[in-house]
N, C-alpha and C positions, 0 to 999 in steps of 0.2 A: 442403653448401656451407660454405666457410670463412668465419669471422667476422673482420673487421678489428678488431684490438685494439691497445691501448697497453700498454707495459711500464714499470711504475713501481715502484721499491723492490723489485725482484725478483719482482713479480707481474704476470700478464697481466690487464689490466683491460678489461672490457666496458662499453660505454655503452648506455643505453636511450633517452636523449633527446638531441636535437640534430640537426645537419645530416647527413643520410644520404648515403653514397656507395655506388656500385656499381663493381666491378672486372670488366671484361669482356675477353675475349680479342680483341685488335685484328684478328686474322685470322679470327675467327668471332664476330661480335657477339651471336649467340644463346647463346654459352657464357658464363654468369654464373659468374665465379670466386669472388667474395666480395661480401659486403655489410657495412656497419658504420656507426657514427656517428663523425664527426670529433671529435678532441679540442678542448676549449675552454680558456678561460683557467683554469678550475678545475684541469684536468689539468696544464696548464703550471706552475701554482703548486706543485702536488704534486710534479712532477718536479724543479723547482728546489730545493724543500725537501729532497727525498730525496738529490739530488746533493750538496747542501751538507752534510748530516749524514754522508754516507759519505766525504767528502773527507779528514778527518784520518786515519782508519784506512788508507785506500788510499794516501795520500801517505807514510805511515810504512812501508808494505811495501817491502822492498828492491827496487830496480829490476829486478835479474835475476829475482826471483820474479814480478814483474808480467809480465816478458817470457816466462816459462814459460807463463803463462795465454794470452798472445797466440799463442805457438807451438802450444799445444794447439788453439786456434781454427783456426790455419792447417792443421793436420793433419786436423781434422774437415771443413773446407771442401773440401780436396782429396779426402778419402775420399767425400764426398757430392756431388762435382762434377756427376755426371750428373743426379741428382735436382734439384739447385738450378738447373742449366742449363735443364732442361725447364720448371721454374716460371718462370724469367726469360723464356724465349721465349713462353710462353703469356700472360704478363702484359704484357711490353713489346713483343714482336713480332719482335725480331731473330732471325736464323737461329740454329739450334742450334749450329753451328760457331762463330759469333761469341760466343754465350753461354758456351760452354765456354772459349773464349779469354779472355773477360773474367774468368771465375772463376779460371782458372789465373794470370792476372796478379794478381788479388787475393790468391791464395795466396802468390805471390812477395813481394808487399808485406808481408803479415803475417809471413812467414818472415824477411825482411830486418829488419823493425822489432823482432822478438823478439831478434835478435842485437844490434841497436843498444842494447837495454836494458842491456847490459854495457859500453857505451862512452860513457855520459853523464857523463864526468868533468869536473871543472873545471880550473882552471889555477893554477899557483903563480907568484907575482910577486915579483921582488927588491924588498926594502923599503929605503928610504933611512935607516931607523932601525935601530940595533943591537939584536940579540936580538929582532927582530920577524919573524914568519912571516906573509906575506900570501898569501891564496889565495882562489879563488872556487869555488862549488859551485852546481849547478843545483837549483832548487826548482820544484815544480809551479806552474803558473799559477793553477789553481783549478777552478771549475766552468766548462766550456766548452760552447757550443751548436754543433752541426754541422748545417748545412742543405744538403741535397743534391738534385740533379735526378733525373729519371726515366730519362735516356738511358744511364747506366751505373750501375744501381741496386745493384750489388754492389761494383764496383771503387772508385768514388769514396767511398762510405761506408767501405770498408776502409782506404783510405789517409788518411782523416781519423781514424777511431776508433782504429786500432792505435797510431799515434804518441801520440795524446792519452792513452791508457791507459798505455802504457809509460812516459811521462814523469810519471805520477802524478796526472793530472787526472781528474776525474769528468765524465761526458758526458751531455748531453741531445741525442739524435739525432732530427732532424726530417727525414724523407725526403719526397719528393714524394708527394702523396696519389694519384698515378697508379700508383705501384708499391709499395703498402704490403706486399704479401705477400712480395716478395723481401727487403724491409727486415726484416720479421719473421723470415724464415729466417736472415738473417745474425745478428740479435740472439740468436736461439735458440741458434745455434752458440756465441756468446760466453758465453751463460748456462751451457751445458753444459760449457764450458771452465773454469768456476770463477770467473767474475767475481762478486764479492760484491753483494748487494742494494744498489741505489742508485747503484752506480758507473757503470752504463750504463742509461740510460732511453730509451724510444722513445715519441715523440709523433707520431701521424698526424693532421695538421690543416692548415688553411689558413694562409697568411701573415697574413691580416688577423685571424685568431682567436688565433694563438699566436706567429707570427713576430715581430710587433712587441713583444710582451711579453718574449720572450727577448732581443731586442737592447737593450731599455731597462732591464731589471732589473739593479741594481747587483751582485747576487750572481753574475751571469754575467760572468766576467772576460775571456772571449774568444769570438769568433765566427769560424767557418770556413764560408765560403759558396761554393757553385758554382751559377751560374744566370745570369739575365739581367743586363745592364748597369744597367738601371733599378733593379732590386731591390738589386743589389750596391752601387750608389752611395748608396742610401738607408741601407743597413746601415752602410757605412763612415762616413757622416756622423754617424749616431746614435752609433756607438761612439766616434768621435773626440770628440764633445761631452762624453762622460762618462769619457774616459780609458781606455776598454777597448780591448784589442787586437782587430784584425779582419784577416781574410785573405780576399780576394774574388777568385775566379777567374770571369771573366765572358766573355761571347761576343765574337766578333770576325768580321771579314770577311777570310778568309785567301786571299791570292792565290798563284797559281803564275805565274812569269815564264818564258816560252819564247822564247829567242832563235833567230835563223835558223840558227845552227850547232849547235843542239841535236839530240840523238838523239830524233827525233819519236816513234818507237814507244815508247821509254822514257817520254817525257813523257805520251803518251796513257795508258799503263798507270797512271802515278802520278796523273794527274788523275781518271781514272775511279774508281780505288780511293779516292782522297781525297774525291771529291765524292759518290759513291753508296754507299760502304761504310756499314754501319749505317743504310741508307736515308737517308743524308745527315744524320742526326740527331746530329751531334757538334759541339761548340764548335770543334773543330779541322778541321771539314769544309772542303774546298776550295770556296769560293764565288765566286771570280773567277779567270779565266785571262787574263793579259796576254801577248798573243802578237804577235810581229812578223808583219806582213802577208804576207811572202813564204812563210811556212810555215803560215799560218792554215788554209787550205783542206785541206791534207794532214792537219793535226792533227785538225780537226773530223771529217773522213771516217774517220780511224782510231778516234776516240772513238765515233762512231756505230756502226761495225762491232762494236766490243767490247760496247757497251751493248745492242745489238739481240740479242745472244746470251744475255743474262742471263735467268734464269728467275725470275719473281716469284711469290710465293704465301705460303702458311703456312710460317713458319720451321721448323716441325717436319718438313716434308716433305723427303725426300732430294733433293738437286740444286737446291733453291731457293737463289738467291744474294742475293735481296733480299726481306725481309719487309715487312709493312705499316707504314704510319705508326702511331704509338702511339695516336692517338685521332682522332675526328672533328674536334675543335678544331684539332689539329695539321695535319690535311689541309686545313682551311680556310685556315690560315696559309700553307701552301705554295702553295695555289692563288692566294692574293692576291699572293704574290711573283712567280708566273708571269705574272700579269696586268701587274704593274709592269714586268716585263722585256720585254713585247711591244712 
């Protein structure tokens, strides 16, 4: 059985005391994938120190050289797509096809970012003074903390980690403790790609244990967060109070508007895909349909016809179109929303 570990200063760290977590396959709760101890403030402090010490050397490395490391990570991720996809499905529950699609998108993000490392130029500016040359150049922000959710445990971290590294920042990556194995697999790929010790650190822990510390510590100059509106608002407020940069991607209630002259079949396809793809566990999932009454019955009937043909089950099984919800807690949340909607 795999152990949930943290990655600090280029070393995989095991903990022996603290709050224990178990990682189980959401499609088969009897399958225990991993166990471990969540990171605490002590590990968070060690990660911040490691990232701070690694920053000068990493920032001095030419941007194209940093991009080469990101490109190697992209190539490794694509070469190991099948292995990582199976791990993602076993840990998060989405279908294997969805998992492979997510990993391919992450590969594209890494590949694009590697190329951008050669385009981070500044600007030249005409000066009002004679014999003066005015220009700007881009400098790394510093130590940044990246806080990511469980629903896209490869792609979202990839599109946060890769730009941060290419720009010369050092990173503390805090994934959801629901999907620590996929996070570790991505960090291992960056490790094998040549990221120096301390440049990329992984903390698997709760928001109350380490999330608050990362947002409040003055050495952390930026936070990129994807998650709930409640947590994102708190992070934004905390960062603003100390003048740190923050980037918060939060949830929403995404509507589809269907007018009476719409292609109803096309609308039904779009709504079903948007609402039920990834088991509906996306911040961009269709959560509302605003439909003109004259086409409502036809639209609903077409949606019911499509959904009734879907096969539900283990995401690793061929032909399955919808995997399980990620956890019992998430199932309870969905059931509560169903009751609200009745």
